[in-house]
Residue frames relative to the residue before (quaternion, step in Angstrom):
aa qw qx qy qz dx dy dz
M 1.0000 0.0000 0.0000 0.0000 0.00 0.00 0.00
N 0.0839 0.8317 -0.5397 0.0999 3.58 -0.19 1.26
T 0.8304 0.0500 0.0323 0.5540 3.57 0.73 -1.07
L 0.1573 -0.7566 0.6282 0.0905 3.53 -1.09 0.81
L 0.1935 -0.7462 0.6281 0.1060 3.55 -0.93 1.00
I 0.0603 -0.8479 0.5241 -0.0519 3.56 -0.51 1.21
S 0.0047 -0.7484 0.6631 0.0173 3.53 -1.06 0.85
A 0.0399 -0.7913 0.6101 -0.0097 3.57 -1.01 0.88
A 0.0546 0.7875 -0.6117 0.0520 3.56 -1.08 0.76
S 0.0455 -0.7805 0.6235 -0.0009 3.55 -1.08 0.80
H 0.0324 -0.8205 0.5675 -0.0610 3.57 -0.74 1.13
I 0.5430 -0.6503 0.4368 0.3024 3.56 -1.05 0.78
G 0.4228 -0.6940 0.4769 0.3348 3.60 1.15 -0.55
C 0.6507 -0.5640 0.3774 0.3406 3.56 -1.33 -0.16
I 0.7453 0.4211 -0.2023 0.4757 3.60 1.17 -0.48
R 0.6946 0.5056 -0.2841 0.4257 3.57 0.83 -0.98
T 0.4156 -0.7182 0.5066 0.2341 3.56 -1.19 0.58
N 0.7801 0.1063 -0.1153 0.6056 3.58 1.27 -0.11
N 0.4334 -0.6995 0.5142 0.2417 3.56 -1.22 0.53
E 0.1629 -0.8193 0.5472 0.0538 3.56 -0.51 1.22
D 0.5387 0.6027 -0.4008 0.4311 3.59 1.30 0.00
M 0.0465 0.7671 -0.6393 -0.0257 3.53 -1.33 0.33
I 0.1978 -0.7585 0.6118 0.1064 3.56 -1.19 0.67
L 0.1502 -0.7524 0.6347 0.0927 3.54 -1.15 0.74
V 0.0028 -0.7724 0.6347 -0.0229 3.57 -0.78 1.06
W 0.8163 -0.1257 0.0082 0.5637 3.54 -0.30 1.37
D 0.7502 -0.3131 0.2113 0.5427 3.64 0.01 -1.19
N 0.5603 0.5760 -0.3867 0.4524 3.56 1.20 0.58
Y 0.2218 -0.7720 0.5869 0.1013 3.57 -0.95 0.96
I 0.1095 -0.8090 0.5774 0.0149 3.58 -0.84 1.01
R 0.2062 0.7172 -0.6459 0.1611 3.55 -0.89 1.08
N 0.8296 0.0449 -0.0763 0.5513 3.59 -0.82 1.00
G 0.7289 0.3247 -0.2541 0.5465 3.54 0.85 0.99
S 0.3712 -0.7052 0.5514 0.2468 3.53 -1.31 -0.24
Y 0.0890 -0.7865 0.6111 0.0064 3.54 -1.24 0.49
N 0.0541 -0.7837 0.6186 0.0125 3.55 -1.03 0.84
T 0.1228 0.7940 -0.5876 0.0960 3.55 -0.98 0.82
E 0.2846 -0.7145 0.6089 0.1945 3.52 -1.38 0.09
I 0.1359 -0.7954 0.5878 0.0585 3.58 -0.86 0.96
D 0.2540 -0.7293 0.6207 0.1356 3.54 -0.89 1.06
V 0.3318 -0.7952 0.4736 0.1823 3.55 -0.13 1.32
A 0.6425 0.5662 -0.3311 0.3961 3.60 0.96 -0.83
S 0.6821 0.5047 -0.2899 0.4427 3.59 1.16 -0.51
L 0.7251 0.4137 -0.2168 0.5060 3.59 1.27 -0.15
D 0.3262 -0.7230 0.5585 0.2428 3.57 -1.21 0.39
R 0.8056 0.0227 -0.0186 0.5917 3.61 1.28 -0.24
F 0.1903 0.7399 -0.6428 0.0560 3.52 -1.29 0.45
I 0.2383 -0.7611 0.5887 0.1317 3.55 -1.27 0.45
I 0.0720 -0.7301 0.6776 0.0515 3.54 -1.15 0.80
A 0.1385 0.8241 -0.5271 0.1545 3.59 -0.42 1.16
L 0.1881 -0.7618 0.6139 0.0863 3.53 -1.28 0.55
A 0.0736 -0.7945 0.6026 0.0146 3.57 -0.95 0.92
D 0.1677 -0.7643 0.6193 0.0649 3.55 -0.97 0.96
G 0.2244 -0.8269 0.5070 0.0940 3.56 -0.22 1.33
M 0.1125 -0.7740 0.6201 0.0614 3.53 -1.26 0.46
G 0.4813 0.6423 -0.5010 0.3237 3.56 -1.19 0.57
G 0.6167 -0.5756 0.3911 0.3679 3.58 -1.23 0.34
H 0.8267 0.2166 -0.1710 0.4903 3.53 -1.33 0.40
N 0.7809 -0.2812 0.2220 0.5117 3.60 -0.68 -1.08
A 0.3581 0.7908 -0.4550 0.1986 3.58 1.29 0.05
G 0.6499 0.5386 -0.3272 0.4248 3.59 0.93 -0.83
E 0.6797 0.4760 -0.3049 0.4674 3.57 0.92 -0.80
V 0.5889 0.5454 -0.3620 0.4741 3.59 1.18 -0.53
A 0.6764 0.5059 -0.2923 0.4485 3.58 0.90 -0.95
S 0.6775 0.4873 -0.3090 0.4561 3.61 0.86 -0.88
Q 0.6562 0.4984 -0.3132 0.4722 3.59 0.99 -0.79
E 0.6439 0.5242 -0.3216 0.4551 3.58 0.96 -0.84
A 0.6688 0.5062 -0.3057 0.4506 3.59 0.89 -0.92
L 0.7068 0.4589 -0.2775 0.4613 3.60 0.84 -0.91
S 0.6332 0.5179 -0.3309 0.4704 3.58 1.00 -0.77
N 0.6570 0.5087 -0.2975 0.4701 3.56 0.96 -0.89
L 0.6497 0.5178 -0.3020 0.4674 3.57 1.01 -0.87
H 0.6171 0.5682 -0.3317 0.4316 3.57 0.98 -0.90
F 0.7212 0.4298 -0.2477 0.4835 3.57 0.81 -0.99
F 0.5944 0.5628 -0.3590 0.4484 3.59 1.09 -0.65
I 0.6747 0.4816 -0.2974 0.4737 3.59 0.86 -0.94
G 0.6631 0.5223 -0.3062 0.4402 3.58 0.94 -0.85
D 0.7290 0.4351 -0.2279 0.4768 3.58 1.10 -0.69
L 0.4146 0.7158 -0.4776 0.2960 3.62 1.22 0.01
P 0.5082 -0.6217 0.4910 0.3378 3.60 -1.05 0.69
K 0.5996 -0.5804 0.4175 0.3596 3.55 -1.26 0.36
A 0.9017 0.1068 -0.0359 0.4174 3.50 -1.38 0.55
L 0.1769 0.7708 -0.5803 0.1944 3.55 0.81 1.01
S 0.4920 -0.6064 0.5175 0.3499 3.56 -1.20 0.42
S 0.6621 -0.4939 0.3645 0.4299 3.58 -1.24 0.27
G 0.6454 0.5233 -0.3213 0.4543 3.58 1.02 -0.75
E 0.6560 0.5009 -0.3032 0.4763 3.58 0.99 -0.84
L 0.6383 0.5225 -0.3211 0.4652 3.55 1.00 -0.83
N 0.6513 0.5165 -0.3117 0.4604 3.57 0.94 -0.86
E 0.6403 0.5238 -0.3249 0.4584 3.60 0.96 -0.81
L 0.6773 0.4789 -0.2941 0.4748 3.58 0.94 -0.86
M 0.6286 0.5318 -0.3368 0.4568 3.59 1.06 -0.70
V 0.6328 0.5150 -0.3247 0.4784 3.59 1.02 -0.76
A 0.6583 0.4966 -0.3076 0.4748 3.57 0.98 -0.85
W 0.6240 0.5311 -0.3368 0.4638 3.59 1.03 -0.76
L 0.6512 0.5228 -0.3235 0.4449 3.58 0.88 -0.91
D 0.6458 0.5145 -0.3218 0.4634 3.57 0.95 -0.84
S 0.6616 0.5195 -0.2981 0.4511 3.57 0.99 -0.87
V 0.7163 0.4367 -0.2708 0.4721 3.59 0.79 -0.97
N 0.5873 0.5558 -0.3678 0.4593 3.59 1.13 -0.57
T 0.6562 0.4995 -0.3008 0.4789 3.57 0.97 -0.87
K 0.6553 0.5302 -0.3142 0.4369 3.58 0.93 -0.89
I 0.6942 0.4620 -0.2807 0.4752 3.59 0.84 -0.96
T 0.6368 0.5195 -0.3284 0.4656 3.58 1.00 -0.78
T 0.6620 0.5134 -0.3027 0.4545 3.58 0.94 -0.88
Q 0.6217 0.5291 -0.3383 0.4680 3.58 1.01 -0.77
G 0.6601 0.5135 -0.3001 0.4588 3.57 1.01 -0.81
L 0.6539 0.5062 -0.3145 0.4662 3.58 1.07 -0.68
G 0.7019 0.4933 -0.2634 0.4411 3.56 1.10 -0.71
R 0.7783 0.2288 -0.1285 0.5704 3.58 1.21 -0.40
P 0.4437 -0.7203 0.4618 0.2665 3.62 -0.55 1.10
D 0.6638 0.5164 -0.3206 0.4357 3.61 1.00 -0.73
L 0.7154 0.3926 -0.2497 0.5213 3.59 1.26 -0.26
S 0.3434 0.7793 -0.4704 0.2312 3.58 1.30 0.10
G 0.8450 0.1767 -0.1497 0.4820 3.56 -0.91 0.97
M 0.4172 0.7217 -0.4774 0.2779 3.58 1.20 0.08
G 0.0872 0.7836 -0.6096 0.0817 3.53 -1.17 0.67
T 0.1629 -0.7891 0.5848 0.0936 3.54 -1.28 0.05
T 0.4091 -0.6310 0.5886 0.2969 3.53 -1.29 0.41
L 0.0961 -0.7724 0.6201 0.0981 3.56 -1.33 0.06
V 0.1100 0.7615 -0.6345 0.0732 3.55 -0.91 0.93
G 0.1661 0.8296 -0.5167 0.1308 3.58 -0.89 0.76
L 0.3506 -0.6603 0.6131 0.2554 3.47 -1.49 0.03
L 0.0973 -0.7969 0.5960 0.0146 3.56 -0.85 1.03
Y 0.1208 -0.7546 0.6416 0.0658 3.55 -0.92 1.00
Y 0.1098 0.7998 -0.5762 0.1278 3.56 -0.71 1.10
W 0.8579 -0.1646 0.0640 0.4824 3.55 -0.66 1.22
G 0.7941 -0.3593 0.1475 0.4676 3.51 0.68 1.21
R 0.7016 0.4134 -0.2701 0.5138 3.60 1.27 0.05
M 0.2503 -0.7624 0.5833 0.1260 3.56 -1.09 0.79
Y 0.0598 -0.7900 0.6101 -0.0051 3.54 -1.01 0.94
W 0.1749 -0.7113 0.6451 0.2178 3.54 -1.29 0.25
L 0.0990 -0.7899 0.6040 0.0368 3.54 -1.18 0.63
N 0.0265 -0.8185 0.5721 -0.0453 3.54 -1.11 0.73
C 0.0662 0.7417 -0.6654 0.0519 3.51 -1.13 0.87
G 0.7645 0.2974 -0.2256 0.5256 3.60 -0.34 1.21
D 0.6203 -0.5745 0.4006 0.3532 3.56 -1.19 -0.53
S 0.3911 0.6363 -0.5468 0.3784 3.59 1.12 0.49
R 0.3308 -0.8127 0.4662 0.1129 3.57 -1.02 0.73
L 0.1775 -0.7077 0.6658 0.1562 3.48 -1.44 0.37
Y 0.0881 -0.7730 0.6280 0.0185 3.53 -0.84 1.10
R 0.1493 -0.7411 0.6388 0.1432 3.53 -1.36 0.33
L 0.1838 -0.7428 0.6334 0.1148 3.54 -0.99 0.91
R 0.0985 0.7780 -0.6117 0.1037 3.56 -0.75 1.12
D 0.8410 -0.0212 -0.0341 0.5395 3.56 -0.79 1.08
G 0.7334 -0.4581 0.2270 0.4481 3.56 1.00 0.88
H 0.6722 0.4778 -0.2930 0.4837 3.59 1.27 -0.07
L 0.2965 -0.7676 0.5516 0.1363 3.56 -0.86 1.05
K 0.0113 -0.7884 0.6144 -0.0264 3.57 -0.95 0.95
Q 0.3420 -0.7070 0.5773 0.2234 3.57 -0.96 0.87
L 0.2678 -0.7913 0.5338 0.1312 3.58 -0.67 1.10
T 0.7030 0.4305 -0.2586 0.5035 3.58 1.05 -0.70
T 0.3421 -0.6884 0.5948 0.2353 3.52 -1.35 0.32
D 0.4381 -0.6925 0.5048 0.2715 3.60 -0.82 0.97
H 0.2497 -0.7278 0.6191 0.1571 3.55 -0.93 0.95
S 0.3755 0.7298 -0.4637 0.3338 3.54 0.44 1.26
L 0.6030 -0.5530 0.4334 0.3778 3.54 -1.26 0.44
N 0.5893 0.5751 -0.3565 0.4415 3.55 1.11 -0.68
N 0.6836 0.4806 -0.2876 0.4679 3.56 0.91 -0.90
M 0.6550 0.5166 -0.3082 0.4573 3.58 1.09 -0.70
T 0.7962 0.3271 -0.1433 0.4885 3.58 0.94 -0.92
G 0.3745 -0.7301 0.4843 0.3037 3.57 1.18 -0.59
V 0.5477 0.5999 -0.3923 0.4316 3.57 1.31 0.19
K 0.4233 -0.7629 0.4324 0.2277 3.56 -0.42 1.25
K 0.6160 0.5853 -0.3638 0.3816 3.61 1.02 -0.66
H 0.6630 0.4840 -0.3111 0.4790 3.60 1.24 -0.27
S 0.3325 0.8094 -0.4558 0.1629 3.61 1.23 0.10
N 0.7036 0.4524 -0.2817 0.4701 3.61 1.13 -0.47
I 0.6064 0.5376 -0.3605 0.4619 3.61 1.24 0.12
I 0.1174 -0.8106 0.5711 0.0539 3.58 -0.55 1.15
T 0.3669 -0.7541 0.5170 0.1713 3.55 -1.16 0.71
N 0.7743 0.1765 -0.1098 0.5976 3.59 1.28 -0.02
C 0.2207 0.7558 -0.5945 0.1630 3.57 -0.93 0.90
I 0.5133 -0.5786 0.5079 0.3793 3.56 -1.32 -0.12
G 0.7785 0.1168 -0.1379 0.6011 3.57 -0.50 1.18
G 0.5948 0.6336 -0.3718 0.3265 3.55 -1.01 -0.85
G 0.6884 -0.4866 0.2866 0.4552 3.58 1.14 0.48
C 0.5108 0.6335 -0.4318 0.3890 3.60 1.27 0.00
R 0.3248 -0.7590 0.5305 0.1923 3.59 -0.49 1.14
T 0.7799 0.0746 -0.0420 0.6200 3.55 1.07 -0.74
S 0.1422 -0.7765 0.6106 0.0627 3.56 -0.69 1.10
F 0.1481 -0.7653 0.6126 0.1309 3.56 -1.24 0.32
I 0.2345 -0.7697 0.5807 0.1239 3.54 -1.20 0.52
D 0.3072 -0.6997 0.6132 0.2000 3.56 -1.03 0.84
M 0.0521 0.7954 -0.5999 0.0687 3.58 -0.83 0.98
N 0.0364 0.8152 -0.5722 0.0822 3.55 -0.70 1.12
E 0.3604 -0.7138 0.5576 0.2228 3.56 -1.00 0.85
I 0.0574 -0.8105 0.5829 -0.0100 3.57 -0.89 0.98
T 0.1901 0.8397 -0.4957 0.1146 3.59 1.23 0.43
S 0.7450 0.4187 -0.2363 0.4624 3.59 0.71 -1.07
D 0.7209 0.4123 -0.2299 0.5074 3.57 1.26 -0.36
F 0.5153 0.6031 -0.4222 0.4388 3.59 1.27 0.34
L 0.0358 0.8880 -0.4470 0.1019 3.53 0.27 1.35
P 0.5764 -0.5634 0.4564 0.3768 3.59 -1.16 0.58
G 0.7304 0.3700 -0.3067 0.4854 3.55 -0.95 0.93
D 0.5821 0.5656 -0.3747 0.4482 3.58 1.23 -0.33
T 0.1317 -0.7463 0.6431 0.1100 3.54 -1.29 0.49
Y 0.1764 -0.7807 0.5951 0.0722 3.55 -0.92 1.01
V 0.1275 -0.7854 0.6040 0.0453 3.55 -1.07 0.81
L 0.1321 -0.7392 0.6574 0.0631 3.55 -0.84 1.09
C 0.1150 0.8174 -0.5591 0.0771 3.61 -0.89 0.79
S 0.4280 -0.6238 0.5802 0.3017 3.50 -1.30 0.45
D 0.6436 -0.5465 0.3551 0.4013 3.60 -1.20 0.33
G 0.4642 0.6639 -0.4456 0.3811 3.57 1.28 0.01
L 0.6502 0.4588 -0.3207 0.5138 3.58 1.24 -0.32
N 0.7860 0.3808 -0.2251 0.4320 3.59 0.46 -1.15
D 0.5911 0.5379 -0.3848 0.4617 3.62 1.22 -0.22
M 0.7342 0.4107 -0.2193 0.4942 3.57 1.17 -0.55
V 0.7786 0.2479 -0.1102 0.5659 3.59 1.09 -0.72
P 0.3927 -0.7385 0.4910 0.2434 3.63 -0.59 1.07
D 0.6709 -0.5401 0.3359 0.3812 3.54 -1.19 0.59
D 0.6519 0.5174 -0.3423 0.4362 3.60 0.95 -0.75
R 0.6326 0.5082 -0.3241 0.4864 3.58 1.14 -0.60
I 0.6153 0.5211 -0.3406 0.4835 3.59 1.03 -0.77
E 0.6314 0.5456 -0.3213 0.4476 3.57 0.96 -0.90
H 0.6758 0.4949 -0.2924 0.4613 3.57 0.85 -0.98
L 0.6715 0.5065 -0.3045 0.4470 3.58 0.89 -0.93
V 0.6916 0.4693 -0.2905 0.4659 3.58 0.83 -0.96
A 0.6459 0.5163 -0.3204 0.4622 3.59 0.99 -0.79
S 0.6808 0.4717 -0.2781 0.4865 3.57 1.20 -0.55
G 0.6343 -0.5763 0.3157 0.4074 3.57 1.30 0.15
A 0.3214 0.7682 -0.5006 0.2364 3.60 1.22 0.27
Q 0.2844 -0.7297 0.5996 0.1648 3.54 -1.12 0.80
A 0.7622 -0.3968 0.2485 0.4470 3.56 -1.30 0.13
A 0.6653 0.5090 -0.3101 0.4495 3.59 0.89 -0.90
D 0.6238 0.5385 -0.3378 0.4547 3.60 1.08 -0.67
L 0.6663 0.4878 -0.3032 0.4755 3.59 1.00 -0.79
C 0.6113 0.5234 -0.3483 0.4807 3.60 1.06 -0.67
K 0.6395 0.5339 -0.3178 0.4526 3.56 0.98 -0.86
A 0.6385 0.5272 -0.3269 0.4556 3.59 0.99 -0.81
A 0.6549 0.5009 -0.3124 0.4719 3.61 1.00 -0.79
I 0.6550 0.5091 -0.3061 0.4670 3.58 0.98 -0.82
E 0.6580 0.4992 -0.3069 0.4728 3.58 0.98 -0.81
A 0.6619 0.4911 -0.3010 0.4796 3.60 1.18 -0.50
G 0.7548 -0.3495 0.1957 0.5194 3.60 1.27 0.01
G 0.1401 -0.8525 0.4937 0.0993 3.57 1.16 -0.59
Y 0.1390 0.8457 -0.5043 0.1055 3.58 0.93 0.90
D 0.7697 0.2367 -0.1250 0.5796 3.59 1.22 -0.44
N 0.6260 -0.4345 0.4431 0.4723 3.53 -1.33 -0.01
V 0.1029 -0.7932 0.5970 0.0624 3.57 -1.09 0.63
S 0.0365 0.7909 -0.6067 0.0704 3.54 -0.85 1.05
V 0.0192 -0.8069 0.5869 -0.0646 3.54 -0.94 0.99
C 0.0411 -0.7541 0.6537 0.0490 3.54 -1.18 0.66
V 0.1331 -0.7871 0.6010 0.0388 3.57 -0.80 1.08
I 0.0692 -0.8019 0.5932 -0.0162 3.57 -0.75 1.13
Q 0.1169 -0.7937 0.5962 0.0314 3.56 -0.60 1.16
V 0.2797 -0.7632 0.5634 0.1477 3.57 -0.82 1.04
K 0.1103 -0.8110 0.5738 0.0304 3.55 -0.62 1.14
C-alpha cells in the first residue's frame, strides 16, 4: 500500500434546493464540486477520507454534515501516537458520543436546526493500519477483480425488515434524534490490496443506480464525477456524493 488515487464529487442533484452532503479528503472539504488528489501513504502517519449525508429541514442537514466532518478532522489530527486498535476504537466511540451530543444540542437550541443529523462513512489510515467506519446508511464498496462488494451494513429500517418502502428511514445516525449512536469500525490493513478500488457514496447514488451498474462503471474506470453523473441521469432525486479511492 503506497499510493492512493482519489477522486471526489458532490452534486445537489435534480430535485433538492440545497446540498446536504459533504466529503472530507485528508484536509479538503468538497460540496457542490469535485476534487482529485494523490496520497503517498508512506509519508503520513494518519489521514481520513469520509463522507457525510446530512438530514433535516432548511439548511440543517448541511450544518450537521459539515459539523461532523470538521469535528472528525480535528479529532483524527489530535490523536496520540501509536495507539493500539482497541484504544483507537475506544476513543472513536467516545468521539461519536461527543459529536452526537454536540449536534443534538445545537438542534435543541435553534428551531431552524431542530432534528438535524447526518450519516458518516469513511476510511481511516492510522499508524500503518487501515480501518473503515460507518454510522448510518451511506455506503463503502470495494471492487476487486471486477466484482463489487458492499463492506458496510446499512443502519436502516429497510435493512432490518427487508421492505424496500422503508429505504429512506435510518435507524442510526449522528444527531437526528438518536440519543445513543453507534459506529461500526473494522480494521482491513491486511486486506487493503493494490489493484482494489473503494467507493464511498451517499444513498443518492445507490438509490438511483443499481449495484451491478456501479460495478460496471467502476470496473471501466469511472471516477467520482462519472458516478454522480449516472445518478443524475437516472433522475437525481437526492443529493449525490461519491469518493473513489484506487489503491496503487
